[in-house]
C-alpha positions, 0 to 999 in steps of 0.5 A: 450162217455157219462156222465151216472152219476154225484152225487153232494156233498159238498166238505169239504176238501177245504178251499173255498166252494166247490162241488164235482161230482162223475162222471160215464163216458161210454166209449169202453174199449181198443178202447179209454183210458181218459187221462184228464178231466177238464171242467166248472159248469153252472147254469140251465139258461146257466151262468158259476159258476166255472171252474171244476178239478179232485180231487186229487187221492189217487190211479192210474187208468190205462187204456189200448188201443189195435188193433182190428182183433183178437180173442180178440176183444170181450174185445172191450166193454163198461165199466165205467170210474169212477172219482170225480170232484171239482168245487170251488164256490166263493160267487157271484156263491153261491149267484146266485145258491140261487137265481136260487133256489128261482125261482124254484117252488119246490126250488130245485137246478139244475146244468149242468156239461160241461166236456173237455175230452181228450182220446187216440183212437186206430186205429191199427189193427192186421196184420194176419201172421202164420207160413207155415206149414211143407212141405206146398206146397213144401215150407220149415217151417224153413230157414237160416237167418243172425242175427243182430250179423252176425250169421246164425240162423233158421227162420220161414217163415210167410204168410199173411191171414185174421183171425177174430180169429187170436192169436199166440203162439209167444209173439213177433208176434202180428204185428200191422198196421194202419187201412188203413192208417199209423195212429195207434193212435189219441188224441181225444178232445170232450165236454160232457155235463150232464143237469138238475143235481138236488140237492132237496130242502131239500138236499141243506138246510140241507146238503149242505148250512151249509158246503157251509157257507151259514149258517143253516136253518130250514124248516117250512112247511105252505101249500099254500092252493089253492090260494084263495088270489093269490095277497097275495102270489104275495106280499110274493113272492116280500118280498122274493126277497127282503129278497134275496137282504138284502133289509128288508125294502123292505120285511116289506113293502111287508108284511104290503101290505098283511095284508091291502089286507087280512084285507080289503078281510075278512071285505068285505066278513064277515062284522059283522059275528063273524068271524071278532072278531077272525080275528081283534085280529090276524090283530091287532098283525100281524099289530104291527110285520109288523110296527117294521121297521117303529118304529125305533125312537119310540123305541130309545125314550125308551132308550134301551142300545145299538142300534136299528137293523132290520135286517135279522132275523126279515125279516125272522120272519115277512116272516114266520108269513105272510105266516101263515097269509095268510093260516089263512085268506084263511081257514076262506074264505073257511070255510063260502064259 
């Protein structure tokens, strides 16, 4: 038994944030029948995120188990059991998934599906009893037997003989036995895992996050370049980590460090070059933006109506501008290399 496929989708038929997984499980037809599936969902680093259960079914599925040792043994072959599972996710689990996603270079989500599958497995085999042919070895094919009611009826004489292609025209002559023991059936419990189920970043942002209550996003593609100013990108990673933890002060502080680093690098390299004139205009605007959280009191002195709040929207804005500023600085540095 093996999980061949697991396709995640946001599940909208629940009041709680949930992800559904359409799952294909390969097993041997007539050898085993799946009777129950439950389990749990893990993050890519092995942390349990949620319990998993079967989605309410709109149609019934039936499976059969059979005895081996007949002309129908060819029916014992691999088949696919298809079902859909639901993983309800609370806010802590969603936050953890997002945190792990941001640590992935491509911002993809990776999950692990762990399934506890209960199945019935057959150990039965067909006993090969054949009718005695008329006059065979002087043994009559029919004899008189007493029925349960006491009446005398004609019965047939049977003999055992191994036959890999066994079949019978009598509906009640499929006599079964345990295979080497009196055990006919077993209940099997096993754990199956499907690791590294990938949700690409673009799908997570556009399809999953809005439906999981994480808000809607738009993507701004800013090429990272060749990492000419690697330390600046390190500051951006710190700023993004602060942003994910709702620490806007920390996000702004790291973006300001980016500005200081870039300004120092550009001025050291170009000094009185005309490039510094273009750069000066850009960095002055950038410094004004990144100092916003330092001047709340100055803004209050202008007596605006309502409270001054520097929050997530402002932090999002400054992160995008900071990345664009690094890219601009890197292109200036490469231009003169």
